[in-house]
Phi, psi and omega in degrees: 000142175270127186245141176229131174206159181205171176222149177275134179274077183246008179164180179295142174288149181232181185300332178295337178277346189297319182292329175295314180293325177296325175293319175302319180300316179296317183294322184291343180285335187231005185222168173268107190250138173241116180242124187232153174275116186271069185286328174294323177295323176298324183294335181297330179250344182248026186295337178277343183215068184275003190300331185264356184301317181295316179296316179296331177300310181292323178299315185292315179296323175301319178294318177304311182295323180294326178287332177130004174297124193253116180294347174279339181253332185233153176269119183244124186204172179255130183308311186290347178274358176239087188296347177301331175304313185292321181293319179292323176300316179299315180298315179299324183294341182286335183236003179272122179300140180301325182298331179297321182283322182292337182269358177299121189302326185282347187298300183295326179296316180292322177300317180294312183298316182286333175296326177295337178266007178086016181252131176262109179241028174278064184243161175301319182295319181287322176301323184268004185296328175296332177286323173297321175301318179299318177295320178304317183285311190282338178297337178255008181052040183293144180258338182220143180225112177290124184216162168278165184300328181290345180265357181302322176301330178292322178292322178294322175299317178302316180296320179295320178296317178299316180297318181295316178299311182300325180286317184285326191236290183196153180285088182259320193255143169283169173255098187294153179255143171281131179257106179275124177248159175282097182266125178290124177274104185264119179286158171285174184293345178263004179092344176282176173302136180290125182200141177295336178296331180265358181055041182234021188269159170248108183299146177300331184261016181300131177287166184303319181295320179292322176300316179297318180296314181293323178296320179296338180274354184295145179285132179243190180295113183293343181279346180272112179262316180249154187294340179262008172293148177291133184262166177231083187300337182295343179253008187255127179296322180299318179297322180299323177290320175301320180297331181277321193237352185253119178292344181253036183296328180299320178296318178299315182299312181298316181295322179294311182297328181273357182071027183264352176225130179276166182296324181297312180294323180295319178292321179298317179295320179296319180300322178293322181290315180293329174296324177295331178281313188267340180304309179299324178296316181296321180293317178294325179296318179296320179295321179293319181298328180289341179271091185302129177081000185293315182296318177300320179296317178300315182290325178295314179295318180295320178300317181298317179294316181295320185291329175301314180290315183297319181294322179295320178295315182295329176298318177295320180296314180298321178295319179296329181266000184059039177266000000 
């Protein structure tokens, strides 16, 4: 199966991204994978301050490689370096009803949330970003797209666009399927969803000392005043991390409920466990950084591979449209 997925370069990757990347690792072993930096998508919300998008691009790809995304197995590239995405998006915009975009469930929600952060995204580009996503997917004739459940409406829009093009002009595009994976929902250190917007993230490249500091800041059971008080792990952020990364989580739960382990000791054990998860990633990241020009080389090679496929698809589209 041909797989397409991407991420926006809007900041450092954090622990919440790790399960997504682990899913990519599984997919690249048995499929033809295209993984791209969605820098045009980043521009839809960062149009007033695009200066860091390029830097974040290299940072993010470095993290991908450190986790194990392999340029020998997968095509890794930057969206804006393959202009066929933009041309196909323009073509799709000519026949896609406006109502299809206005009914995307995440649109109004994102406009509201970002307005609370002082960002005005009531723009033509943001309204049309699901259509650009469709172009991203269909330019590679992708058959599968790994997504979270909240992104399924975007995949359905993509399928509708493919069907409409095939009906109006010629059968060029497949109807891609959304691939739902079991994505670990990693809370931020304050118990909310992990996000750089909330300043509650644990960076993938966090050093051991920073991991210990961030772990110590995690919200625990507010009812526990003394270390021998009976605990309620179901309300504790530290316990949620143990449930994700500690093979001995059952022991932690029993000890907490019985008041046999205090929050300080529990946090210390968690810091050691997360260091075991992120330490190897950090070491590989350092080795990659030492290879001057390596990330640029990966992206250059990936762009060439991606553009061959994208250009072939666009040739079929132009023929179908008599362009």
